[in-house]
PDB file of N, CA, C and O in Angstrom:
ATOM      1  N   MET A   1     105.633 109.623 107.865  1.00  0.00           N
ATOM      2  CA  MET A   1     106.315 108.598 108.600  1.00  0.00           C
ATOM      3  C   MET A   1     106.110 106.716 108.361  1.00  0.00           C
ATOM      4  O   MET A   1     105.071 106.097 108.590  1.00  0.00           O
ATOM      5  N   LYS A   2     107.220 106.215 107.929  1.00  0.00           N
ATOM      6  CA  LYS A   2     106.717 104.766 107.764  1.00  0.00           C
ATOM      7  C   LYS A   2     107.191 103.875 108.535  1.00  0.00           C
ATOM      8  O   LYS A   2     108.401 103.753 108.725  1.00  0.00           O
ATOM      9  N   SER A   3     106.201 103.054 109.139  1.00  0.00           N
ATOM     10  CA  SER A   3     106.856 101.935 110.101  1.00  0.00           C
ATOM     11  C   SER A   3     106.199 100.420 109.927  1.00  0.00           C
ATOM     12  O   SER A   3     105.010 100.278 109.646  1.00  0.00           O
ATOM     13  N   ILE A   4     107.059  99.363 110.117  1.00  0.00           N
ATOM     14  CA  ILE A   4     106.608  98.106 109.713  1.00  0.00           C
ATOM     15  C   ILE A   4     106.216  97.881 111.290  1.00  0.00           C
ATOM     16  O   ILE A   4     106.836  98.241 112.292  1.00  0.00           O
ATOM     17  N   ILE A   5     104.921  97.130 111.170  1.00  0.00           N
ATOM     18  CA  ILE A   5     104.402  96.666 112.401  1.00  0.00           C
ATOM     19  C   ILE A   5     104.561  94.997 112.355  1.00  0.00           C
ATOM     20  O   ILE A   5     104.301  94.387 111.318  1.00  0.00           O
ATOM     21  N   LYS A   6     104.975  94.369 113.471  1.00  0.00           N
ATOM     22  CA  LYS A   6     104.910  92.728 113.038  1.00  0.00           C
ATOM     23  C   LYS A   6     103.702  92.310 114.137  1.00  0.00           C
ATOM     24  O   LYS A   6     103.517  92.792 115.254  1.00  0.00           O
ATOM     25  N   ILE A   7     103.115  91.494 113.607  1.00  0.00           N
ATOM     26  CA  ILE A   7     101.707  90.594 114.721  1.00  0.00           C
ATOM     27  C   ILE A   7     101.769  89.001 114.683  1.00  0.00           C
ATOM     28  O   ILE A   7     101.516  88.119 113.862  1.00  0.00           O
ATOM     29  N   CYS A   8     102.227  89.086 115.976  1.00  0.00           N
ATOM     30  CA  CYS A   8     102.447  87.235 116.137  1.00  0.00           C
ATOM     31  C   CYS A   8     101.003  86.368 115.744  1.00  0.00           C
ATOM     32  O   CYS A   8     101.049  85.314 115.110  1.00  0.00           O
ATOM     33  N   ASN A   9      99.732  86.984 116.222  1.00  0.00           N
ATOM     34  CA  ASN A   9      99.197  86.081 115.882  1.00  0.00           C
ATOM     35  C   ASN A   9      97.774  86.492 114.920  1.00  0.00           C
ATOM     36  O   ASN A   9      96.589  86.351 115.221  1.00  0.00           O
ATOM     37  N   MET A  10      98.472  87.125 113.490  1.00  0.00           N
ATOM     38  CA  MET A  10      97.559  87.108 112.397  1.00  0.00           C
ATOM     39  C   MET A  10      97.935  85.852 111.234  1.00  0.00           C
ATOM     40  O   MET A  10      98.877  85.844 110.442  1.00  0.00           O
ATOM     41  N   GLU A  11      96.901  84.851 111.417  1.00  0.00           N
ATOM     42  CA  GLU A  11      96.930  84.060 110.885  1.00  0.00           C
ATOM     43  C   GLU A  11      96.198  83.245 109.381  1.00  0.00           C
ATOM     44  O   GLU A  11      96.492  82.175 108.848  1.00  0.00           O
ATOM     45  N   SER A  12      94.955  84.483 108.959  1.00  0.00           N
ATOM     46  CA  SER A  12      94.306  84.036 108.099  1.00  0.00           C
ATOM     47  C   SER A  12      93.934  85.140 107.345  1.00  0.00           C
ATOM     48  O   SER A  12      94.122  86.218 107.908  1.00  0.00           O
ATOM     49  N   HIS A  13      93.264  85.187 105.771  1.00  0.00           N
ATOM     50  CA  HIS A  13      93.153  86.372 105.668  1.00  0.00           C
ATOM     51  C   HIS A  13      91.980  87.342 106.247  1.00  0.00           C
ATOM     52  O   HIS A  13      91.866  88.548 106.028  1.00  0.00           O
ATOM     53  N   ARG A  14      91.080  86.460 107.093  1.00  0.00           N
ATOM     54  CA  ARG A  14      90.399  87.185 107.667  1.00  0.00           C
ATOM     55  C   ARG A  14      90.957  88.649 108.707  1.00  0.00           C
ATOM     56  O   ARG A  14      90.457  89.747 108.949  1.00  0.00           O
ATOM     57  N   ASP A  15      92.063  88.047 109.059  1.00  0.00           N
ATOM     58  CA  ASP A  15      92.681  88.621 110.553  1.00  0.00           C
ATOM     59  C   ASP A  15      93.131  89.284 109.561  1.00  0.00           C
ATOM     60  O   ASP A  15      92.285  90.177 109.518  1.00  0.00           O
ATOM     61  N   SER A  16      94.203  89.613 108.315  1.00  0.00           N
ATOM     62  CA  SER A  16      94.742  90.573 107.538  1.00  0.00           C
ATOM     63  C   SER A  16      93.657  91.484 107.145  1.00  0.00           C
ATOM     64  O   SER A  16      93.905  92.689 107.104  1.00  0.00           O
ATOM     65  N   ASN A  17      92.585  91.088 106.877  1.00  0.00           N
ATOM     66  CA  ASN A  17      91.579  92.182 106.300  1.00  0.00           C
ATOM     67  C   ASN A  17      90.731  92.873 107.640  1.00  0.00           C
ATOM     68  O   ASN A  17      89.935  93.802 107.507  1.00  0.00           O
ATOM     69  N   LEU A  18      91.022  92.321 108.755  1.00  0.00           N
ATOM     70  CA  LEU A  18      90.260  93.140 109.509  1.00  0.00           C
ATOM     71  C   LEU A  18      91.312  94.351 110.367  1.00  0.00           C
ATOM     72  O   LEU A  18      91.155  95.424 110.948  1.00  0.00           O
ATOM     73  N   ILE A  19      92.305  93.531 110.065  1.00  0.00           N
ATOM     74  CA  ILE A  19      93.388  94.486 110.663  1.00  0.00           C
ATOM     75  C   ILE A  19      93.843  95.896 109.547  1.00  0.00           C
ATOM     76  O   ILE A  19      94.081  97.065 109.851  1.00  0.00           O
ATOM     77  N   GLN A  20      93.840  95.334 108.422  1.00  0.00           N
ATOM     78  CA  GLN A  20      93.788  96.566 107.551  1.00  0.00           C
ATOM     79  C   GLN A  20      93.003  97.626 107.706  1.00  0.00           C
ATOM     80  O   GLN A  20      93.268  98.827 107.735  1.00  0.00           O
ATOM     81  N   GLU A  21      91.586  96.795 107.841  1.00  0.00           N
ATOM     82  CA  GLU A  21      90.672  98.491 108.260  1.00  0.00           C
ATOM     83  C   GLU A  21      90.692  98.642 108.730  1.00  0.00           C
ATOM     84  O   GLU A  21      90.217  99.776 108.779  1.00  0.00           O
ATOM     85  N   THR A  22      91.159  98.145 110.145  1.00  0.00           N
ATOM     86  CA  THR A  22      91.389  99.031 111.780  1.00  0.00           C
ATOM     87  C   THR A  22      92.408  99.978 111.315  1.00  0.00           C
ATOM     88  O   THR A  22      92.385 101.195 111.500  1.00  0.00           O
ATOM     89  N   VAL A  23      93.449  99.196 110.592  1.00  0.00           N
ATOM     90  CA  VAL A  23      94.528 100.965 110.314  1.00  0.00           C
ATOM     91  C   VAL A  23      94.178 101.711 109.550  1.00  0.00           C
ATOM     92  O   VAL A  23      94.374 102.907 109.770  1.00  0.00           O
ATOM     93  N   ALA A  24      93.476 101.255 108.268  1.00  0.00           N
ATOM     94  CA  ALA A  24      93.014 102.604 107.622  1.00  0.00           C
ATOM     95  C   ALA A  24      91.935 103.379 108.692  1.00  0.00           C
ATOM     96  O   ALA A  24      91.853 104.573 108.404  1.00  0.00           O
ATOM     97  N   ASN A  25      91.249 103.068 109.634  1.00  0.00           N
ATOM     98  CA  ASN A  25      90.276 104.107 109.879  1.00  0.00           C
ATOM     99  C   ASN A  25      91.419 104.674 110.997  1.00  0.00           C
ATOM    100  O   ASN A  25      90.852 104.782 112.084  1.00  0.00           O
ATOM    101  N   ASN A  26      92.495 104.974 111.061  1.00  0.00           N
ATOM    102  CA  ASN A  26      92.679 105.732 111.725  1.00  0.00           C
ATOM    103  C   ASN A  26      93.172 107.313 111.001  1.00  0.00           C
ATOM    104  O   ASN A  26      93.942 107.304 110.041  1.00  0.00           O
ATOM    105  N   SER A  27      92.816 108.194 111.384  1.00  0.00           N
ATOM    106  CA  SER A  27      93.176 109.242 111.132  1.00  0.00           C
ATOM    107  C   SER A  27      94.674 109.662 111.477  1.00  0.00           C
ATOM    108  O   SER A  27      95.276 109.715 112.550  1.00  0.00           O
ATOM    109  N   GLY A  28      95.163 110.024 109.767  1.00  0.00           N
ATOM    110  CA  GLY A  28      96.334 110.351 109.403  1.00  0.00           C
ATOM    111  C   GLY A  28      97.379 109.237 109.072  1.00  0.00           C
ATOM    112  O   GLY A  28      98.582 109.425 108.896  1.00  0.00           O
ATOM    113  N   VAL A  29      96.480 107.621 109.000  1.00  0.00           N
ATOM    114  CA  VAL A  29      97.274 106.674 108.022  1.00  0.00           C
ATOM    115  C   VAL A  29      97.199 107.228 106.817  1.00  0.00           C
ATOM    116  O   VAL A  29      96.098 107.733 106.596  1.00  0.00           O
ATOM    117  N   ILE A  30      98.055 107.323 105.874  1.00  0.00           N
ATOM    118  CA  ILE A  30      98.661 107.791 104.493  1.00  0.00           C
ATOM    119  C   ILE A  30      98.079 106.771 103.361  1.00  0.00           C
ATOM    120  O   ILE A  30      97.367 107.052 102.397  1.00  0.00           O
ATOM    121  N   ALA A  31      98.620 105.434 103.786  1.00  0.00           N
ATOM    122  CA  ALA A  31      98.690 103.884 102.671  1.00  0.00           C
ATOM    123  C   ALA A  31      99.056 102.788 103.767  1.00  0.00           C
ATOM    124  O   ALA A  31      99.924 103.194 104.540  1.00  0.00           O
ATOM    125  N   SER A  32      98.749 101.908 103.939  1.00  0.00           N
ATOM    126  CA  SER A  32      99.270 100.513 104.355  1.00  0.00           C
ATOM    127  C   SER A  32      99.142  99.415 103.836  1.00  0.00           C
ATOM    128  O   SER A  32      98.047  99.157 103.337  1.00  0.00           O
ATOM    129  N   GLU A  33     100.143  98.486 103.789  1.00  0.00           N
ATOM    130  CA  GLU A  33     100.440  96.851 103.041  1.00  0.00           C
ATOM    131  C   GLU A  33     100.229  95.862 103.935  1.00  0.00           C
ATOM    132  O   GLU A  33     100.524  96.245 105.067  1.00  0.00           O
ATOM    133  N   ILE A  34      99.870  94.834 103.900  1.00  0.00           N
ATOM    134  CA  ILE A  34     100.112  93.492 104.809  1.00  0.00           C
ATOM    135  C   ILE A  34     100.023  92.350 104.005  1.00  0.00           C
ATOM    136  O   ILE A  34      99.461  91.913 103.001  1.00  0.00           O
ATOM    137  N   SER A  35     101.171  91.929 105.269  1.00  0.00           N
ATOM    138  CA  SER A  35     101.874  90.740 103.991  1.00  0.00           C
ATOM    139  C   SER A  35     101.569  89.619 105.267  1.00  0.00           C
ATOM    140  O   SER A  35     102.275  89.508 106.270  1.00  0.00           O
ATOM    141  N   LEU A  36     100.572  88.977 105.021  1.00  0.00           N
ATOM    142  CA  LEU A  36     100.342  87.546 105.488  1.00  0.00           C
ATOM    143  C   LEU A  36     101.225  86.832 105.721  1.00  0.00           C
ATOM    144  O   LEU A  36     101.048  86.492 106.891  1.00  0.00           O
ATOM    145  N   GLU A  37     102.335  86.238 105.250  1.00  0.00           N
ATOM    146  CA  GLU A  37     103.266  84.941 105.107  1.00  0.00           C
ATOM    147  C   GLU A  37     104.205  86.050 105.607  1.00  0.00           C
ATOM    148  O   GLU A  37     104.924  85.431 106.392  1.00  0.00           O
ATOM    149  N   LYS A  38     104.609  87.298 105.611  1.00  0.00           N
ATOM    150  CA  LYS A  38     105.485  87.828 106.509  1.00  0.00           C
ATOM    151  C   LYS A  38     105.346  88.448 108.496  1.00  0.00           C
ATOM    152  O   LYS A  38     106.130  88.905 109.327  1.00  0.00           O
ATOM    153  N   LYS A  39     103.561  88.010 108.439  1.00  0.00           N
ATOM    154  CA  LYS A  39     102.902  88.468 109.560  1.00  0.00           C
ATOM    155  C   LYS A  39     103.336  90.020 110.021  1.00  0.00           C
ATOM    156  O   LYS A  39     103.592  90.357 111.177  1.00  0.00           O
ATOM    157  N   GLU A  40     103.357  90.825 108.914  1.00  0.00           N
ATOM    158  CA  GLU A  40     103.356  92.302 108.962  1.00  0.00           C
ATOM    159  C   GLU A  40     102.862  93.569 108.385  1.00  0.00           C
ATOM    160  O   GLU A  40     102.504  93.443 107.214  1.00  0.00           O
ATOM    161  N   VAL A  41     102.764  94.552 108.797  1.00  0.00           N
ATOM    162  CA  VAL A  41     101.923  95.803 108.208  1.00  0.00           C
ATOM    163  C   VAL A  41     103.272  96.299 108.009  1.00  0.00           C
ATOM    164  O   VAL A  41     104.285  95.893 108.580  1.00  0.00           O
ATOM    165  N   VAL A  42     103.163  97.409 106.960  1.00  0.00           N
ATOM    166  CA  VAL A  42     104.240  98.473 106.596  1.00  0.00           C
ATOM    167  C   VAL A  42     102.573  99.721 106.367  1.00  0.00           C
ATOM    168  O   VAL A  42     101.473  99.752 105.815  1.00  0.00           O
ATOM    169  N   ILE A  43     103.451 100.509 107.219  1.00  0.00           N
ATOM    170  CA  ILE A  43     102.133 101.860 107.384  1.00  0.00           C
ATOM    171  C   ILE A  43     102.883 102.703 107.199  1.00  0.00           C
ATOM    172  O   ILE A  43     104.050 102.646 107.586  1.00  0.00           O
ATOM    173  N   ILE A  44     102.206 104.017 106.343  1.00  0.00           N
ATOM    174  CA  ILE A  44     102.945 105.161 106.088  1.00  0.00           C
ATOM    175  C   ILE A  44     101.886 106.092 107.037  1.00  0.00           C
ATOM    176  O   ILE A  44     100.672 105.903 106.956  1.00  0.00           O
ATOM    177  N   TYR A  45     102.252 106.738 107.609  1.00  0.00           N
ATOM    178  CA  TYR A  45     101.519 107.823 107.990  1.00  0.00           C
ATOM    179  C   TYR A  45     101.814 109.125 108.401  1.00  0.00           C
ATOM    180  O   TYR A  45     103.015 109.389 108.449  1.00  0.00           O
ATOM    181  N   ASN A  46     101.062 109.965 108.696  1.00  0.00           N
ATOM    182  CA  ASN A  46     101.303 111.789 109.060  1.00  0.00           C
ATOM    183  C   ASN A  46     101.361 111.675 110.733  1.00  0.00           C
ATOM    184  O   ASN A  46     100.574 111.575 111.675  1.00  0.00           O
ATOM    185  N   GLU A  47     102.498 111.739 110.542  1.00  0.00           N
ATOM    186  CA  GLU A  47     102.901 112.110 112.226  1.00  0.00           C
ATOM    187  C   GLU A  47     101.874 113.593 113.216  1.00  0.00           C
ATOM    188  O   GLU A  47     101.104 113.510 114.173  1.00  0.00           O
ATOM    189  N   ALA A  48     102.266 114.574 112.561  1.00  0.00           N
ATOM    190  CA  ALA A  48     101.028 115.531 112.905  1.00  0.00           C
ATOM    191  C   ALA A  48      99.767 114.761 113.591  1.00  0.00           C
ATOM    192  O   ALA A  48      99.508 114.991 114.772  1.00  0.00           O
ATOM    193  N   PHE A  49      99.030 113.894 112.873  1.00  0.00           N
ATOM    194  CA  PHE A  49      98.206 113.188 113.247  1.00  0.00           C
ATOM    195  C   PHE A  49      97.683 112.033 114.189  1.00  0.00           C
ATOM    196  O   PHE A  49      96.546 111.882 114.636  1.00  0.00           O
ATOM    197  N   LEU A  50      98.508 111.465 114.324  1.00  0.00           N
ATOM    198  CA  LEU A  50      98.835 110.332 115.298  1.00  0.00           C
ATOM    199  C   LEU A  50      99.995 109.568 115.080  1.00  0.00           C
ATOM    200  O   LEU A  50     100.554 109.284 114.020  1.00  0.00           O
ATOM    201  N   ASN A  51     100.310 109.242 116.394  1.00  0.00           N
ATOM    202  CA  ASN A  51     101.892 108.552 116.233  1.00  0.00           C
ATOM    203  C   ASN A  51     101.897 106.687 116.319  1.00  0.00           C
ATOM    204  O   ASN A  51     100.822 106.147 116.577  1.00  0.00           O
ATOM    205  N   ILE A  52     102.610 106.185 116.188  1.00  0.00           N
ATOM    206  CA  ILE A  52     102.959 104.473 115.785  1.00  0.00           C
ATOM    207  C   ILE A  52     102.232 103.759 117.316  1.00  0.00           C
ATOM    208  O   ILE A  52     101.682 102.664 117.431  1.00  0.00           O
ATOM    209  N   GLN A  53     102.438 104.686 118.243  1.00  0.00           N
ATOM    210  CA  GLN A  53     101.409 103.400 119.557  1.00  0.00           C
ATOM    211  C   GLN A  53     100.290 103.721 119.331  1.00  0.00           C
ATOM    212  O   GLN A  53      99.468 102.831 119.550  1.00  0.00           O
ATOM    213  N   GLU A  54      99.794 104.922 118.868  1.00  0.00           N
ATOM    214  CA  GLU A  54      97.707 104.612 118.749  1.00  0.00           C
ATOM    215  C   GLU A  54      98.196 103.692 117.684  1.00  0.00           C
ATOM    216  O   GLU A  54      98.270 102.542 118.116  1.00  0.00           O
ATOM    217  N   ILE A  55      98.628 103.835 116.182  1.00  0.00           N
ATOM    218  CA  ILE A  55      98.457 102.273 115.480  1.00  0.00           C
ATOM    219  C   ILE A  55      98.205 101.352 116.279  1.00  0.00           C
ATOM    220  O   ILE A  55      97.092 100.832 116.359  1.00  0.00           O
ATOM    221  N   ILE A  56      99.280 101.000 117.031  1.00  0.00           N
ATOM    222  CA  ILE A  56      99.542  99.544 117.798  1.00  0.00           C
ATOM    223  C   ILE A  56      98.501  99.606 118.763  1.00  0.00           C
ATOM    224  O   ILE A  56      97.974  98.500 118.883  1.00  0.00           O
ATOM    225  N   ASP A  57      98.023 100.442 119.468  1.00  0.00           N
ATOM    226  CA  ASP A  57      97.350 100.588 120.508  1.00  0.00           C
ATOM    227  C   ASP A  57      95.821  99.827 119.469  1.00  0.00           C
ATOM    228  O   ASP A  57      95.456  98.763 119.968  1.00  0.00           O
ATOM    229  N   SER A  58      95.060 100.215 118.305  1.00  0.00           N
ATOM    230  CA  SER A  58      94.176 100.153 117.580  1.00  0.00           C
ATOM    231  C   SER A  58      94.205  98.775 117.439  1.00  0.00           C
ATOM    232  O   SER A  58      93.116  98.221 117.586  1.00  0.00           O
ATOM    233  N   ILE A  59      95.734  97.656 117.047  1.00  0.00           N
ATOM    234  CA  ILE A  59      95.383  96.550 116.799  1.00  0.00           C
ATOM    235  C   ILE A  59      95.518  95.717 117.696  1.00  0.00           C
ATOM    236  O   ILE A  59      95.213  94.533 117.562  1.00  0.00           O
ATOM    237  N   GLU A  60      96.071  96.302 118.897  1.00  0.00           N
ATOM    238  CA  GLU A  60      95.954  95.293 119.854  1.00  0.00           C
ATOM    239  C   GLU A  60      94.424  94.945 120.786  1.00  0.00           C
ATOM    240  O   GLU A  60      94.001  93.912 121.307  1.00  0.00           O
ATOM    241  N   ASP A  61      93.854  96.422 120.683  1.00  0.00           N
ATOM    242  CA  ASP A  61      92.610  96.557 120.983  1.00  0.00           C
ATOM    243  C   ASP A  61      91.449  95.209 120.492  1.00  0.00           C
ATOM    244  O   ASP A  61      90.631  94.625 121.202  1.00  0.00           O
ATOM    245  N   LEU A  62      91.750  95.021 119.074  1.00  0.00           N
ATOM    246  CA  LEU A  62      91.390  93.738 118.703  1.00  0.00           C
ATOM    247  C   LEU A  62      91.864  92.497 118.914  1.00  0.00           C
ATOM    248  O   LEU A  62      91.211  91.547 118.482  1.00  0.00           O
ATOM    249  N   GLY A  63      92.753  92.340 119.425  1.00  0.00           N
ATOM    250  CA  GLY A  63      92.995  91.219 120.475  1.00  0.00           C
ATOM    251  C   GLY A  63      94.065  90.525 119.585  1.00  0.00           C
ATOM    252  O   GLY A  63      94.174  89.314 119.780  1.00  0.00           O
ATOM    253  N   TYR A  64      94.872  91.075 118.644  1.00  0.00           N
ATOM    254  CA  TYR A  64      96.221  90.920 118.176  1.00  0.00           C
ATOM    255  C   TYR A  64      97.746  91.104 119.102  1.00  0.00           C
ATOM    256  O   TYR A  64      97.650  91.777 120.129  1.00  0.00           O
ATOM    257  N   VAL A  65      98.696  90.702 118.861  1.00  0.00           N
ATOM    258  CA  VAL A  65      99.562  90.457 119.774  1.00  0.00           C
ATOM    259  C   VAL A  65     101.016  91.589 118.830  1.00  0.00           C
ATOM    260  O   VAL A  65     101.240  91.072 117.736  1.00  0.00           O
ATOM    261  N   VAL A  66     101.747  92.643 119.022  1.00  0.00           N
ATOM    262  CA  VAL A  66     101.743  93.008 118.170  1.00  0.00           C
ATOM    263  C   VAL A  66     103.666  92.699 118.774  1.00  0.00           C
ATOM    264  O   VAL A  66     104.240  93.071 119.798  1.00  0.00           O
ATOM    265  N   ILE A  67     103.997  92.146 117.969  1.00  0.00           N
ATOM    266  CA  ILE A  67     105.733  91.974 119.189  1.00  0.00           C
ATOM    267  C   ILE A  67     106.809  92.786 118.348  1.00  0.00           C
ATOM    268  O   ILE A  67     107.940  92.537 118.764  1.00  0.00           O
ATOM    269  N   GLU A  68     106.792  93.734 117.229  1.00  0.00           N
ATOM    270  CA  GLU A  68     107.689  94.568 117.226  1.00  0.00           C
ATOM    271  C   GLU A  68     107.295  95.194 116.186  1.00  0.00           C
ATOM    272  O   GLU A  68     106.533  94.817 115.295  1.00  0.00           O
ATOM    273  N   SER A  69     108.029  96.511 116.374  1.00  0.00           N
ATOM    274  CA  SER A  69     107.778  97.894 115.775  1.00  0.00           C
ATOM    275  C   SER A  69     109.007  98.553 115.191  1.00  0.00           C
ATOM    276  O   SER A  69     109.685  99.038 116.097  1.00  0.00           O
ATOM    277  N   LYS A  70     109.415  98.698 114.249  1.00  0.00           N
ATOM    278  CA  LYS A  70     110.723  99.242 113.106  1.00  0.00           C
ATOM    279  C   LYS A  70     109.626 101.074 112.189  1.00  0.00           C
ATOM    280  O   LYS A  70     108.673 101.404 111.483  1.00  0.00           O
ATOM    281  N   LEU A  71     110.990 101.672 113.123  1.00  0.00           N
ATOM    282  CA  LEU A  71     110.707 102.532 112.613  1.00  0.00           C
ATOM    283  C   LEU A  71     111.751 103.085 111.499  1.00  0.00           C
ATOM    284  O   LEU A  71     111.485 104.099 110.853  1.00  0.00           O
TER     285      LEU A  71
END
């Protein structure tokens, strides 16, 4: 499954690196690409291992605000 997650308070490369690392640590994530300019993360993951809400929760646990998720 491929999803795009928008994160409104991702401002710096430190933010993007932290989010990238957190997303990658979710079991079932196959690939991810982050765009600081667009403030979004494109994630490819295996739905048999996790769902998009678990990924969003892991990002929000860091203090970031997810404003949109597109499937």
